[in-house]
C-alpha positions as CSV (number, residue, x, y, z in Angstrom):
1,M,6.8,-56.1,6.7
2,Q,8.9,-53.0,7.2
3,L,7.6,-49.4,7.0
4,F,9.7,-46.7,5.7
5,A,7.5,-43.9,6.5
6,P,5.5,-42.8,9.5
7,G,2.2,-44.5,10.2
8,G,-0.9,-42.6,11.2
9,S,-1.7,-38.9,10.6
10,R,0.4,-36.4,9.2
11,T,2.5,-34.3,11.5
12,V,3.6,-31.5,9.4
13,P,0.5,-29.2,8.7
14,Q,2.2,-27.7,5.5
15,D,1.8,-30.9,3.5
16,R,-1.9,-31.1,4.0
17,N,-3.1,-29.8,0.5
18,P,-0.9,-27.0,0.0
19,A,-1.4,-24.2,-2.3
20,T,0.8,-21.1,-3.2
21,V,-0.7,-17.9,-2.5
22,T,0.8,-14.6,-4.2
23,G,-0.3,-11.0,-4.8
24,T,1.6,-8.2,-6.2
25,A,0.8,-4.7,-7.6
26,T,2.1,-1.5,-8.6
27,F,0.2,1.5,-7.5
28,N,0.3,5.3,-6.7
29,G,-0.6,7.0,-3.3
30,A,-1.6,10.6,-3.5
31,G,-2.5,13.2,-0.8
32,A,-4.9,12.4,1.9
33,S,-5.3,8.7,0.8
34,T,-4.6,5.1,1.8
35,V,-4.2,2.7,-1.1
36,V,-4.1,-1.1,-0.5
37,G,-1.8,-2.6,-3.2
38,A,-2.1,-6.3,-2.4
39,T,-4.4,-8.1,0.2
40,Y,-5.0,-11.7,1.3
41,T,-7.7,-13.1,3.7
42,V,-7.1,-16.7,4.8
43,P,-10.3,-18.7,3.8
44,A,-12.2,-20.9,6.4
45,G,-10.5,-24.1,7.2
46,R,-7.1,-23.1,6.2
47,R,-4.0,-21.7,7.5
48,T,-1.1,-19.7,5.8
49,F,2.3,-19.1,6.2
50,I,3.3,-15.8,4.5
51,S,7.0,-16.1,3.8
52,V,7.4,-12.4,2.8
53,A,5.2,-9.5,2.5
54,S,6.8,-6.2,1.3
55,I,6.3,-2.7,-0.2
56,F,8.8,-0.5,-1.8
57,G,8.1,3.1,-2.6
58,L,9.5,6.2,-4.4
59,V,8.5,9.6,-4.0
60,T,7.8,10.9,-7.6
61,V,6.1,14.2,-6.9
62,A,7.6,16.1,-4.1
63,M,5.8,16.2,-0.6
64,A,4.3,19.4,0.4
65,A,5.5,21.1,3.6
66,G,4.1,19.0,6.3
67,Q,3.0,16.2,4.2
68,T,4.5,12.6,5.0
69,A,3.8,9.2,3.6
70,F,4.0,5.7,5.1
71,A,4.7,2.3,3.5
72,E,3.0,-0.4,5.6
73,V,2.6,-4.1,6.0
74,I,-0.5,-4.8,8.3
75,V,-1.8,-7.9,9.8
76,T,-5.5,-8.0,10.9
77,P,-6.6,-10.9,13.1
78,N,-10.0,-12.6,12.6
79,G,-12.1,-10.4,14.8
80,G,-9.4,-8.2,15.9
81,A,-7.9,-4.7,15.2
82,A,-5.3,-4.1,12.7
83,G,-1.8,-4.2,13.7
84,F,1.4,-2.7,12.0
85,V,4.1,-5.5,11.3
86,D,6.4,-3.0,9.7
87,V,6.2,0.6,8.7
88,D,8.6,3.0,6.9
89,R,7.8,6.8,6.9
90,C,9.5,9.4,4.7
91,P,10.3,13.0,6.4
92,A,7.7,15.7,5.7
93,A,8.4,17.7,2.5
94,S,10.5,14.8,1.0
95,A,12.1,15.3,-2.3
96,I,11.6,13.5,-5.4
97,G,13.6,10.2,-5.1
98,T,13.1,9.5,-1.5
99,K,12.6,5.8,-0.9
100,L,10.4,3.8,1.5
101,H,10.5,0.2,2.2
102,A,8.6,-2.0,4.7
103,Q,9.0,-5.8,5.0
104,A,7.6,-8.7,7.1
105,T,8.7,-12.2,6.9
106,G,7.5,-15.5,8.6
107,L,3.9,-14.7,9.2
108,W,1.6,-17.5,10.4
109,L,-2.1,-16.7,9.8
110,K,-5.3,-18.6,10.8
111,A,-8.7,-18.7,9.1
112,G,-10.0,-15.1,8.8
113,D,-6.7,-13.4,9.3
114,A,-5.7,-10.7,6.7
115,V,-2.6,-9.2,5.5
116,D,-2.3,-5.8,3.7
117,V,0.4,-4.1,1.8
118,R,-0.4,-0.4,1.5
119,V,0.7,3.1,1.3
120,A,-0.9,6.0,3.2
121,E,-0.4,9.8,2.8
122,D,-1.2,12.9,4.7
123,A,-3.0,15.8,2.8
124,G,-0.8,17.6,0.1
125,V,0.3,17.2,-3.5
126,G,3.0,14.5,-3.1
127,V,2.7,11.2,-4.8
128,V,4.5,7.9,-4.0
129,T,4.8,5.2,-6.7
130,C,4.8,1.8,-5.0
131,A,5.3,-1.8,-5.8
132,G,4.4,-4.6,-3.4
133,G,3.0,-7.9,-2.7
134,F,3.2,-11.0,-0.6
135,E,4.1,-14.7,-1.3
136,G,3.2,-18.0,0.9
137,V,1.7,-21.2,1.1
138,E,-1.8,-22.1,2.3
139,F,-2.8,-25.4,3.8
140,D,-5.6,-27.4,5.4
141,V,-5.9,-27.1,9.0
């Protein structure tokens, strides 16, 4: 008898009960706030490969003097402190039309880890309109 496939357990974890994970949102960040547009936490017994997590922002109400905004992709390990994967900051007193973009690719996450796509602003009247999200594959350990 000839075997045309490997015998035994699977060697590639991504083929163990894969499921696509996505999350997207359009949202506004206003003065003195942090708004999470999309978030994902890996369930117990699973791992996830996030192929891309990104956020795009556009200043739609001019920033006040000294006010800044941040577009952020953040990973929080299970039981650990949040870490910035990518951050873009607009200058203080940014005019309407100023753009922000933060993106992370190729994130491997274990059970309990989380990824957030968010915008944060200092106090002031400015508003940043954002669109962002993530896409990846989740699979059994």
